[in-house]
Every structure is written in structure tokens, then in C-alpha cells.
VMD Tcl script that draws the C-alpha trace (Angstrom):
set ca {
  {182.46 234.49 65.27}
  {185.73 234.63 63.35}
  {187.51 231.53 62.15}
  {191.18 230.70 61.79}
  {192.54 228.95 58.72}
  {195.66 227.01 59.75}
  {198.05 225.66 57.10}
  {201.06 223.44 57.79}
  {204.15 224.91 56.09}
  {207.00 222.83 57.52}
  {207.57 219.21 58.42}
  {207.32 217.95 61.99}
  {210.36 215.70 61.57}
  {212.87 216.55 64.27}
  {210.31 218.38 66.40}
  {209.37 217.55 69.95}
  {206.62 214.99 70.53}
  {204.24 217.56 72.02}
  {204.51 219.66 68.84}
  {203.70 216.62 66.68}
  {200.72 215.86 68.91}
  {199.54 219.46 68.62}
  {199.67 219.31 64.81}
  {197.58 216.12 64.92}
  {195.09 217.79 67.29}
  {194.74 220.63 64.80}
  {194.00 218.06 62.09}
  {197.23 218.60 60.14}
  {199.01 215.51 58.83}
  {201.30 216.72 56.04}
  {202.75 219.86 54.51}
  {200.08 221.84 52.69}
  {197.15 220.59 54.78}
  {194.68 223.33 55.69}
  {192.00 223.24 58.38}
  {189.54 225.85 59.59}
  {188.86 226.22 63.31}
  {186.79 228.54 65.49}
  {188.83 231.40 66.95}
  {188.97 230.23 70.57}
  {191.69 230.52 73.22}
  {192.37 226.75 73.08}
  {193.03 226.85 69.33}
  {195.18 229.98 69.64}
  {197.27 228.21 72.30}
  {197.81 225.21 70.02}
  {198.77 227.49 67.13}
  {201.22 229.31 69.41}
  {202.89 225.99 70.27}
  {203.60 225.20 66.59}
  {203.83 228.77 65.24}
  {207.13 227.98 63.47}
  {205.49 225.11 61.52}
  {202.19 226.71 60.44}
  {200.72 229.86 58.93}
  {197.46 231.32 60.18}
  {194.90 233.50 58.43}
  {191.71 234.96 59.86}
  {188.60 234.10 57.86}
  {185.26 235.80 58.37}
}
mol new
graphics top color blue
foreach p $ca { graphics top sphere $p radius 0.5 }
foreach p [lrange $ca 0 end-1] q [lrange $ca 1 end] { graphics top cylinder $p $q radius 0.2 }
display resetview
């Protein structure tokens, strides 16, 4: 199964609370943090919510 590498590129200051909570759920705390997750619909939905704050790469 493919994996997604999610990296936080922008700060969550000034964002809505649900976007901050989503970043925390993804395991991202500060700019430059990178986490690897399974490519599942739940993770893709979270990434879609904060797509302006993160970059995503597919890792095999």
C-alpha cells in the first residue's frame, strides 16, 4: 500500500480551530515537520482540509 509523506509548510496562526486540530491529528506541530501516513480516505480528507498549509508526496 502506498504512503503519503505530509510536510507542514506554513504556520497555523490565524487559521480556524478545526484546521489547527487537523494539523495536530496529522502529527504536525511546527513548520518543517514531516510525517508519513498510510494512503487512506481519512488521511486524504484531513490533508484536503489543510491543503494550503502542507505539501504532500506519495512514497512507495
